[in-house]
N, C-alpha and C positions, 0 to 999 in steps of 0.2 A: 561903501562897499560896491563894487560892481557886480553886476549879475548878467545872465544870458550866456551865450555862446562864448565870446571872447573874455568875459570877466572871470569865469571860473578857470580856464586854461592859463590865463595870465597870473592869476594868483597861485595856482600849482607850480607853474615854472618858477615864479619868483620865490616861492618858499623853498623850493629844490635848490635853487642857486645860492640862496642865503645859507642853508643847511651845509652845502658844499663848502662855501667860503669859511664858513665857522669851523668846519672839520679839519681843514687844512691849515687854518690859522693857529689852531691848538698844536700843531705839529711843527709849527715854525715857518709856515709858507705864507707869503702876502699875495692877494689876488692882484693879478698885473692887468688883464685885459680878457675881453671876450671876442674872439675872432671867428670869422666865417670861413670854412674851407669848402671849396667845390671839388667834387670827385667827378670824373669822367666814367661813363660805363659803357663800354663798347658792346654792340650787339654779338651774339653768337654766330656760328657758322651759317645756320639757316636764315638768321635775320639778316646777316650781310647779303646772302643770295637774293633776299626779297627787298633789299635796298633799304633796310633800316639805318637810320642814322645813330650816332651816340646820343646818349641820354646824360643828364647831370642831376647829381643830388647835392644838396647844400646841407652842411653840419656845421654846429657851433662848437667851438673849442674853447674851454676856459683855461686861461694860461695863468701859472703862479710863478713867483720867484721866491728863493729861499731868502728870508731875513738874516741880516748879519748878528 
């Protein structure tokens, strides 16, 4: 068992993903992939006037496909 800053976070995320996959598997869905999606955030009017650039956030998306 890992401990420390990364250990507990990794265990939590792993348990959440496992639970999500099990939940959808019971409904006839199959886990397909885990994809990263980058979203561009544009600054508001004042931010643009002050020369701020766009920022980006990255989200993980869980992809399922329906089993036949």
